[in-house]
N, C-alpha and C positions, 0 to 999 in steps of 0.2 A: 151280938152276932149279926143283927140286921144292919147296924152301922158299918160293919166290916164288909158285908156284901155290897152295900151301897157305895162305899169308897172304892171297891174294886171295879164296879161298873163304871164309875166316873174316871178311874185311872186308865181303863182300856182305850177309850177314844183319844185320850191325851197321848197315850203311847203311840197309837197309830198315827195321829197327827204329827207327832215328833218324828216318827220314822219317815213319813211322807215329806215333811219339811227338810229332813236331812238328805233324803234322796234328791229333792229339788236343788238343794245347795250343791250337792256333789255333781249333779248334771250341769248346773249353771257354771260351776267352776271348770268342769271339763270343756264346756263350750267356750268359756272365756279363754282358756288356754289354747283352744283351737283357733279362735279369732286372733289371739296374740301371735300364734305361729304364722298365720297368714300375713299379718301386718309386718312382722319381722322379715318374713320371706320376701315380701314385696320391696321392702327397703334394702335388703341385703342382696337380693338376687343379682342386681346390676354389678355390685362390687365382686361378688363371687364369680359371676360370669367373666368379668375382666380378668380375675385371677386365673380362672380356668383357661382363658384365651392365652394368657401369658405362658402358662404351663404347657399348653398345646403347641404354641410356637416354639418353645424351648425343646419340646420333645421332637417336633418335626425337624427343627434345625439340627438336633443331634443325630437323628436318623439320616438326614441328608449328608451330614459330615461323614458318618460311618459308611454310607453307600459310596460316596465319592472316594474315600480312602480304600475301600474294598476293590472298587473298580481299578484304581491305580495299582494296588498291591497285586491283585490277581493278574494284571497284565505283565508283571515282571517275569514270571516263569514262561509266559506265553511268548514274550519277546526273545528270551534266551533260547527257547526251542526253535526259533527261526534263524539263529545265527549259524552260518555254514561251518564255522570253526568248531562249534559245539556238536553239530550234527556229524561232522567227519570224525571227531574224536570218539563220540559214542558209537558210531558204526565200526570203527577200528576195534574197539574193545569188545563189541558185540560179536564181531567175526572171530575174535580170539578170546573166548570167555575165561574169566578168572574164578568162576564159581567153585571149581574143584580144588583150588588152593586153600591152605589154612589161612585164617584171617591175617596173621602177622606177615606171612609171605605175600599174600595178595596185596596188602598195604604197601610193603616194600617195593613190589614190582610196579604198582600203580604210581607211587611217588617218584620212581625212577624213570617212568615213561616220558620220553621227550615230547610226545604229542600232547600229553596232558598238562605239562607244566604251564604253558601259556593259558590253558583253559582255567587252571587254578588261579592264575593272576587275574584273568577276566572275571571270575566269580568273586574274588576278593574285592576287586574294584566295584563290582555291582553291589556288594554288601555295603561298602562304605558310602557309595553314592545314594542308595535308597534307604540307608539306615536300618537294614535288616540285621537279624541276629546271625543267621546262617544261610548260605546259598550253596547247593550242591547238585551234582549230576550223577545219576545212577543208571545202571543197566536195567532192562525190563524185569530181571529177577530180583531187583532190590539192592544190589551191591553198589555202594558209593565208589565212584571212580575218580571224581574230582570234587573239591570243596573249597570254600572260601577260607577255611582254617587250615589249609594244607601246610602252611608255614609254621604251625604251632607244634608243640611237643606231642600232643595227643589228638590228631585230626580225625575227622569222620571217615576219611578214606579207608575202604575195606569193610566198613560196617554195613549191615544189611537191614533195610527197613521195608522189605517187600510185604510184610504182614500188616502194615498200617493201612487204614481205610483210605486216607488221602492218596496213598501210593497206588492202591488197587484201582481207584477211580481213574487215575491217569493212564494206567496200563490198558484200561478198557476204552480209552479214547476220550475221556472227559477231563474237565479241569477240576481237580480235587481241592477241597478245603476242609480242615478239621481242627478243632481245638483238642490238644492232647498234651500230657506231661512228657517232656523229653526223656527218652529212655537212658540217654547218656548224661545229659546235663541236669536232669531232674528239675528242669525249669519249665513252667507252662508257656505255651505259645500257640499261635495259629499258623498252620502249615498250608501252603498253597503249592499246587503242582500242575504241570502241563506235560503232555506227551511230546517226545522228540522223534520226528520222522526223517528218514532219508530215503528218497525215491519211493515213497509210499509205504515203507517198512518201519515198524516201531523199533527204534534202536536205543532208546533211553527215556528217562524222565527227569525233568528239571524241577527242583524243589526249593522253595523259599520259606524260611521260618521267621516269623515276626514276633518278638517277645512282647508281652503285655505291657511292659513299662513304657514302650514306645507308643502305646495307644491310650495313655492316661488322659489325653485331652478329650476322649469320648465321654468321660464321666467326671468332668471337673466342676459339676454344680450339684448342690443338694446331696441327697443320698442316692443318686443315680447309679445304676449298675447294668451290666451286660451279661446275658446267659448264652450258653451254647444251645444246640438243638435238643439236648437232654435236660435242659433246665438247670444246669450247674452254673453258678455265678463265676465267670472267668475274669471279670474286671469290675471294680467298684470304687467309688469315691471314698467310701468307708472301708478300709482294708480288712476289717473284721468280717465283712460279708463275703470276701473272696473264698471260694471253695465250698460255700453253702449251696443249698438247692432251694428253689422256690416250691411252694406247696403243690403236690401232685406232679412233680417233675418226672420226666421219662427215665431219669437215671435210676429211680427206684424199681423200674421194670427190668433193668439189666441184671445179668447174673453177676455174682461176686468176681468171677474171673474176668468178665468184660470190664467191670469197674476198675480192677487192678491194672488191666492192660491199657486203658485209656487215661485213668486219673491217678494211678499209683496208690489208690486207697479204696476201701470197700464201704466205709460208713460215711454218711453225709448228714449234716445237721440242717434242719429246715430253717430258712431265714426268719427271724422273729418279726414278721410283718403280718398284721391281721386287719380285717375290716374295722373301720372306725365306727363307734356307736353313734349313728346319726341322730341329730336333733330333729324333732318333727318339723322344725322350721327350715330344714335344709331344702333348697330347691330341688325339683324332681330330676333335673339333668345330672345332679351329682349322685343320684340313687341308681342310675342306669348302669348295669354291669353286663350288658349284652356283648357277646363276642362275635365278630363277623370278619371273615377273611384274615383271621389271625391277629386282629387289632382289637384291643379292649378299650372301651370308652373310659375317660378319666374317672377315677373313683377315689373315695376317701379311705385312707388307711392310717394306721399308727404303728410305730415301732416299739415293741415291748422293751422295757416296762414303762416308757414314757407315754403320755397321753396327747402329745403334740400331733395335730392332724396334718397329713400330707396328701397332696393330689398325686396319685400314681397313674401313669399312662404307659402302656406297653405297645411297642410297634416292632414288627419283624424287619430285619434288614432285607436288602434287595434279593438275596439268594435264600432267605429264610433259614440260614444256618445259625444266625445270631438273632437274639431278641433284645431290644434296648428298652430298659425300664427307667423312666425319669420320675423323680419324686421332688415335688415343690411344696414348701410350707404354705399354709392357708391361714394367715393371721386374722382375717375377718371372722372366721368361724368362732373364735373364742369369745367374741363380744355378743354372739347371738343369744346366749343363755341369759345374760343380764337384761337385754332388750325384751326378751320373751317374758320374763317374770314381771317386769314393769307394766307391759301392756296387758298381761293377764289380770292384774289388780285393777287397772283402769276400766276394763270392759266387763268386769265381773258383775257389777250391779246392773248394767244395762241388759246383760244376757239372762239374768236370773228369772225375770218375768216371762220371757219368750222362749225359754229353753225347750219346753215340750213341743211347741208349734214348729220351731226350727228343726228339731229332730225328725218330726213326722214329715216335714217338707223335704228334707234331705233323703229320707228313705223313699218317699214317693218318686222324687226325681231320679234316684238311682234305679229303682225298679223299672221306671219308664225307659230309661236309657238301655237297660239290659234287654227289655222286651224289644225295643227298636233294633238293637244290634242283632238279636236272635232272628228277628223277622228279615232283616236285610241279608243275613248270612243264608237263611233258608231260601230266599228269593234268588240269591246269586247261585246257590248250588242247583236249584231247579232250572235256572236259565242255562247253566253249563250243561246239564243233562240233556236239555232239549237241543242245544246247538252242536254238541260233540258226541262222537261215537265213544262209548265207555271203554271199549276194548283197545282201539288203536289211537284214539286222540284226534282222528280226522273229523272233518265236518260230517254231521249226520246227513242222511239223504234229503230230508225236508229242508234243512238250512242250506245245504249245498245248492239245491234247485232254486232256492230263493236268491242266493248269491249269483247263480248263473243268469237268472232273469235280469238282475241288476247290472251285471257286466254286459249283457246283451243290449240293454237300453243305453248304457254309456257308450258302447261301440257304435251304436246307431246314431247317437247324437254327435260324437266327436270324430267318427270315421277312423278311429284308431284300430289297427288290425288286432284281432283277438282270436286265439285258437283254443281248442280243447283236446285233451288226450284222454282216451278211454282205455283203461288198463284192466286186464284179466290175468290172474295168477294161473299159470299153466299147471294142469293136472293137480289142482288143489284137493279134489276129492280123494285122489290116490294118496296124497300126503296125509290127509286125515285118517284114511283107512289103514295106512301102513304105520304111521308114527303116533297117531292118536290126536284127539281134538285139542288137547292142551298145547301140543307143539304146533298144531295148525294155527292156534291163536297167536303163538309166538311168531310164526311166519308172517301173519297179517300185520302185527305190530312192527316187525322188522322192516317190512316193505314201506310203511308210513314213515318210519325213521329215515330210511334211505331216500325217500322223496324229499324230506326236509333238508337232507345233506346235499343232494344232487341238484335240486332246483333252486330257483330264486326265492328270496325270503317272502316276496309278495305274491308268489304263485299259490293258488288255492287248491287244496286237496280234499276230496270228500269221498266217503264210502257209500256207494249206491246200494250195496247189499251183497252178502256173501263174500266172494273173493273179487268183486268188481269194484273198481275205483275210477274216479274221474278227476282231472286236473285242469284248471282254467289258467291260461297264460295270457295275461293282458299285455298288449303291445307287441305281441309275437305273431308274425305271419306263419304260414304253413311250414316253410323251410326251417325257421328258427324253432318252431314247436317240434318238428321232427328231430332236429339235433338234440333238443332237450329230452325227447322220448328215448332216443338212442343212448344218451348219457345215463339216463335212469336205468335202461335195460342192462347196460354194461355193469353198472353198480350193483344191481340185483344179482346178476350172474356171478359176480366176483364175491358176493357175500357168502359166508359160511356160518352154519349154526351147528355147534358141537353138542351132542347129547350122548352120554354114556360111551365115550370114546368113538362114537360114530359121527360122521359129518353129513349134514343135510345141505343140499344145494337146490335152489329153486329158480325158476325163470318166469318171465312175463311176456305177454303179447300186448301190443298197443296199437290203437288206431288214432290217427291225427286228422282233425278237420278244422278248417278256418271258417270263421263266421262270414256269411255272405249277406248282403243287403236283402232284406225281406224275410230272413230266417226268423222263426220263433225258436224257443228252446227245444221243443220236440224235434223239429226238423234238423236242428244242429246236432243233437245227440244221435239221431238216426244215421246221419252221414258219418259221424265218428264211429258208430257201432258197425256200419258197413265196412269201414276201413279196418276195424278190429277183426271182423270176420275174415277179411282177406288175409290179415297177418296170421290168423290161426290156420287158414286153409293152406298156407305156404309152409306149414311145418312148425308153427309156434316159435317162441324165443326170437321174435323179430317184431319190427314196427312197420306199419303201412300207412300211407297217406290217402286222403280222399282223391287226390289227383291220380294216384295209381289206378283207381277204379275207372276213371275217365279214359286213361290210356288203354286199359284192357277193353273197355267198351268200344273204342275206336278201332282197336285191332280186331275185335270180333266182328265188327260190321264191315 
């Protein structure tokens, strides 16, 4: 019994030591892998960066090609809309509408119309010259009156496409563009439209359809593809992708009826592309998936069920109606895993003895960095609170007066004319009493916004207190400052704030004073305040200059 207890007591420390040793081995191995990751990343970052640069150049080149093609294609209906022959034909049909006729009789009458026959020939020539699928002219209600296929057995003439979005945009005066499945041809294409005017009156709409087969050069590399604004793949180098949707596409938010109307189908399969399982050795620039202005940074993806990595980059076309996705293979990434394992074995023995110290050092440095970042953020927030008015975003009184003294010293040293505008919101207390303080705050913020919109970018606006503001205009004499004050007053007077179906309009009074040699900040502000008082005494909603006071003084004497 005694020997058993003795053996157990001896075994316990051995077990603990074994567990500690195992933990050290595991930690050392983890650090070894980490070091190997860094070594591999340093060696491969340059190659991966070059591959990313090539992929980015390919993507940007593709987007440039798409934009140039779209500019050219979009110009076709716009040019057609300027041709007098087309304008006259559209006006003639618009004056004698065919909307009341049955489709068959309307088509027969339109095809027999002598005025439209040369228009049909012109549209046919346009189709052949630009390589379009269809070109037609329609009335504002959507009825096709001339088309490039008028010579065929079943032309578009007499058909009505007034319900299409691309058509409605042109009727409203815009240049339409939409990917849609043809109602008659059942073939996908991108439709471009432009309004046709005669003497300022809308008389028709010019339409050009471009089939996707003519745009195949957009996606002639890798697994590149193009989506419409709803995220549906309309063109792809891999034809199996066509008709699928990207994850989170807007098409899934459309109603079944809207999907049928645009795409002639209700159900869409999500394209089998997913994020690639990144190796820890992958450089950080490949892990960035931030999206800004509709452009996603290159990221690693794979196409199920394969495990081949691709660099995917998305960029919107010039009009944001199309999004171009380029996918390029990344052959360097496959060799990272072999390199990583070899380096892990080489550094394992070196890291085993210093694993604990290294771990503590990393934690310490990380904690210090977080503390420093937090301190800097708090200091920045505190500095912002001191400098700016929290309600309006204008400079606070203290910081504005500091800037005023600095501008005064600069004007004194350089003799550059500098003026100040003192502004007071008229009847602001009445606004607060009638509409409430919340809306009063909105009025103050609106005034500062109008200051930024109406004045120069380098003009300095500050809130002195309540509804009183001041603006420094460097390089402006009294006359120019008065013009700026009048411009601001007109902008404020034209502004409207709508609350609960009621409209609030407010006005300002302003006094303008130019800096004179020998002035300090108080004297300068007092002269501007006197001009402001003159503006108020004249009935408010007006501006007054310091020179007006001198004129009054001479008149009184």
